[in-house]
C-alpha positions in Angstrom: -0.1 -0.1 0.3 1.2 3.5 -1.1 -0.2 6.8 0.5 0.4 10.2 -0.6 -1.0 13.1 1.2 -1.7 16.4 -0.1 -3.8 19.6 0.4 -2.0 21.1 3.4 -1.3 25.0 3.5 -1.7 27.9 5.4 -5.2 29.1 6.4 -6.3 31.7 8.8 -8.1 30.9 12.2 -11.8 29.8 11.5 -10.9 28.5 7.8 -11.2 25.4 6.3 -9.0 22.8 4.4 -9.4 19.9 2.4 -6.7 17.1 2.8 -6.5 14.3 0.5 -4.6 11.1 0.4 -4.3 9.2 -2.6 -4.1 5.3 -1.9 -2.5 2.5 -4.2 -2.1 -1.2 -3.5 -3.7 -4.3 -3.1 -7.1 -4.9 -1.0 -7.8 -1.6 -0.1 -11.2 -2.9 0.6 -9.8 -4.8 3.5 -8.3 -1.8 5.3 -9.4 0.9 7.7 -8.1 4.5 6.8 -7.1 6.8 9.2 -5.8 10.6 9.7 -3.3 11.6 12.4 -1.3 14.8 13.1 1.5 15.7 14.6 2.8 19.1 16.1 6.4 20.0 16.9 7.6 18.5 20.0 4.3 16.7 20.7 3.1 13.2 20.3 1.2 11.9 16.9 -2.7 12.4 17.5 -5.3 10.4 16.2 -8.1 12.5 14.0 -10.5 10.3 12.6 -10.8 6.8 10.8 -13.2 4.9 8.3 -13.3 1.5 6.7 -12.6 1.7 3.0 -15.4 -0.6 2.3 -17.8 1.9 4.0 -19.4 2.2 7.3 -19.2 4.0 10.7 -16.4 6.6 11.1 -14.8 7.3 14.1 -13.4 10.9 15.5 -11.4 12.0 18.1 -13.6 14.1 20.5 -11.2 17.1 19.8 -12.5 17.0 16.3 -15.7 15.7 16.3 -18.4 18.1 14.4 -15.6 20.0 12.8 -13.6 17.5 10.5 -15.2 14.9 8.1 -13.4 11.9 7.1 -14.4 10.3 3.6 -13.2 8.2 0.7 -13.8 8.2 -2.9 -13.6 4.6 -4.2 -13.5 5.5 -7.8 -10.6 7.9 -7.1 -8.9 5.6 -4.6 -8.7 8.5 -2.4 -9.1 9.4 1.4 -10.3 12.7 2.5 -10.5 14.9 5.4 -12.4 18.1 5.5 -11.5 20.4 8.3 -13.4 23.5 9.3 -13.2 26.1 12.1 -9.4 25.2 12.4 -7.7 26.6 15.3 -3.7 27.9 15.5 -3.3 24.9 17.9 -4.0 22.6 15.2 -1.2 23.7 13.0 0.9 20.3 12.6 1.8 17.8 10.0 -1.2 15.9 9.2 -0.7 11.9 8.1 -2.7 9.5 6.4 -2.3 6.0 7.4 -3.7 2.5 6.7 -4.1 -0.6 8.9 -5.5 -4.2 8.0 -8.8 -5.2 9.3 -7.5 -8.2 11.5 -11.1 -8.9 13.0 -14.4 -8.3 11.8 -15.2 -5.5 14.1 -12.8 -2.8 14.9 -13.4 -0.2 17.9 -12.4 3.2 18.6 -9.5 1.7 21.0 -8.1 -0.3 17.9 -8.3 2.5 15.2 -7.0 5.3 17.4 -3.7 3.6 18.1 -0.6 4.2 15.9 0.4 0.5 16.2 -2.8 -0.6 14.2 -1.4 1.1 11.2 1.4 -0.5 8.9 1.5 2.1 6.2 1.7 5.7 6.4 1.7 8.8 4.2 4.4 11.1 4.1 2.5 14.0 5.9 1.3 17.3 4.6 1.9 20.6 6.5 -1.0 22.8 7.8 -0.6 26.0 9.5 -3.1 27.9 11.0 -2.4 31.5 11.7 -4.1 33.4 14.7 
Protein backbone atom coordinates (compact mmCIF):
# COMPACT_ATOMS: atom_id res chain seq x y z
CA UNK A 1 0.00 0.00 0.00
CA UNK A 2 1.28 3.45 -0.92
CA UNK A 3 -0.17 6.66 0.46
CA UNK A 4 0.41 10.21 -0.76
CA UNK A 5 -1.02 13.05 1.32
CA UNK A 6 -1.66 16.52 -0.06
CA UNK A 7 -3.75 19.63 0.50
CA UNK A 8 -1.92 21.23 3.40
CA UNK A 9 -1.15 24.91 3.49
CA UNK A 10 -1.65 28.16 5.33
CA UNK A 11 -5.13 29.06 6.53
CA UNK A 12 -6.49 31.66 8.92
CA UNK A 13 -8.10 30.66 12.20
CA UNK A 14 -11.71 29.70 11.60
CA UNK A 15 -10.97 28.69 8.04
CA UNK A 16 -11.22 25.36 6.25
CA UNK A 17 -8.96 22.99 4.40
CA UNK A 18 -9.50 19.66 2.71
CA UNK A 19 -6.70 17.16 2.82
CA UNK A 20 -6.44 14.31 0.35
CA UNK A 21 -4.61 11.01 0.50
CA UNK A 22 -4.12 9.09 -2.73
CA UNK A 23 -3.98 5.37 -2.01
CA UNK A 24 -2.74 2.52 -4.13
CA UNK A 25 -2.14 -1.16 -3.55
CA UNK A 26 -3.87 -4.40 -3.08
CA UNK A 27 -6.86 -5.19 -0.94
CA UNK A 28 -7.72 -1.62 0.01
CA UNK A 29 -11.26 -2.80 0.65
CA UNK A 30 -10.03 -4.86 3.59
CA UNK A 31 -8.34 -1.94 5.28
CA UNK A 32 -9.14 0.92 7.62
CA UNK A 33 -7.92 4.40 6.69
CA UNK A 34 -7.02 7.00 9.27
CA UNK A 35 -5.78 10.55 9.75
CA UNK A 36 -3.33 11.66 12.43
CA UNK A 37 -1.43 14.84 13.12
CA UNK A 38 1.78 15.70 14.90
CA UNK A 39 2.77 19.13 16.14
CA UNK A 40 6.41 19.96 16.91
CA UNK A 41 7.47 18.43 20.21
CA UNK A 42 4.21 16.54 20.64
CA UNK A 43 3.06 12.98 20.14
CA UNK A 44 1.16 11.92 17.07
CA UNK A 45 -2.56 12.40 17.64
CA UNK A 46 -5.43 10.38 16.20
CA UNK A 47 -8.08 12.41 14.37
CA UNK A 48 -10.42 10.14 12.43
CA UNK A 49 -10.71 6.77 10.72
CA UNK A 50 -13.05 4.97 8.35
CA UNK A 51 -13.19 1.51 6.80
CA UNK A 52 -12.28 1.70 3.12
CA UNK A 53 -15.32 -0.46 2.29
CA UNK A 54 -17.59 1.99 4.06
CA UNK A 55 -19.36 2.09 7.38
CA UNK A 56 -19.16 4.02 10.60
CA UNK A 57 -16.36 6.53 10.98
CA UNK A 58 -14.53 7.19 14.21
CA UNK A 59 -13.52 10.67 15.42
CA UNK A 60 -11.44 12.06 18.22
CA UNK A 61 -13.53 14.21 20.54
CA UNK A 62 -11.36 17.23 19.77
CA UNK A 63 -12.41 17.25 16.10
CA UNK A 64 -15.89 15.75 16.21
CA UNK A 65 -18.37 18.06 14.51
CA UNK A 66 -15.64 20.05 12.73
CA UNK A 67 -13.74 17.41 10.73
CA UNK A 68 -15.21 14.91 8.30
CA UNK A 69 -13.43 11.86 6.94
CA UNK A 70 -14.56 10.38 3.65
CA UNK A 71 -13.28 8.34 0.75
CA UNK A 72 -13.86 8.17 -2.97
CA UNK A 73 -13.48 4.56 -4.06
CA UNK A 74 -13.44 5.44 -7.74
CA UNK A 75 -10.50 7.79 -7.23
CA UNK A 76 -8.84 5.67 -4.52
CA UNK A 77 -8.61 8.80 -2.42
CA UNK A 78 -9.20 9.47 1.26
CA UNK A 79 -10.21 12.95 2.39
CA UNK A 80 -10.28 14.97 5.57
CA UNK A 81 -12.46 18.07 5.49
CA UNK A 82 -11.40 20.39 8.28
CA UNK A 83 -13.55 23.34 9.34
CA UNK A 84 -13.22 25.96 12.06
CA UNK A 85 -9.49 25.40 12.32
CA UNK A 86 -7.59 26.71 15.32
CA UNK A 87 -3.98 27.91 15.56
CA UNK A 88 -3.13 25.07 17.95
CA UNK A 89 -4.05 22.63 15.18
CA UNK A 90 -1.00 23.60 13.18
CA UNK A 91 0.82 20.34 12.57
CA UNK A 92 1.94 17.82 10.01
CA UNK A 93 -1.07 15.72 9.04
CA UNK A 94 -0.61 12.08 8.11
CA UNK A 95 -2.84 9.53 6.47
CA UNK A 96 -2.44 5.88 7.38
CA UNK A 97 -3.77 2.47 6.48
CA UNK A 98 -4.24 -0.55 8.67
CA UNK A 99 -5.56 -4.08 8.08
CA UNK A 100 -8.86 -5.24 9.44
CA UNK A 101 -7.54 -8.14 11.49
CA UNK A 102 -10.95 -8.82 12.99
CA UNK A 103 -14.51 -8.46 11.73
CA UNK A 104 -15.24 -5.62 14.12
CA UNK A 105 -12.95 -2.70 14.90
CA UNK A 106 -13.39 -0.41 17.86
CA UNK A 107 -12.28 3.10 18.63
CA UNK A 108 -9.59 1.64 20.86
CA UNK A 109 -8.25 -0.27 17.85
CA UNK A 110 -8.26 2.40 15.18
CA UNK A 111 -7.08 5.29 17.35
CA UNK A 112 -3.66 3.81 18.03
CA UNK A 113 -0.62 4.23 15.80
CA UNK A 114 0.15 0.53 16.21
CA UNK A 115 -3.01 -0.41 14.28
CA UNK A 116 -1.57 1.08 11.08
CA UNK A 117 1.17 -0.48 9.01
CA UNK A 118 1.40 2.05 6.19
CA UNK A 119 1.80 5.81 6.47
CA UNK A 120 1.84 8.69 4.04
CA UNK A 121 4.62 11.26 4.08
CA UNK A 122 2.57 13.98 5.79
CA UNK A 123 1.34 17.38 4.70
CA UNK A 124 1.90 20.57 6.70
CA UNK A 125 -1.06 22.60 7.91
CA UNK A 126 -0.42 26.02 9.41
CA UNK A 127 -3.28 27.91 11.03
CA UNK A 128 -2.57 31.59 11.61
CA UNK A 129 -4.21 33.59 14.38
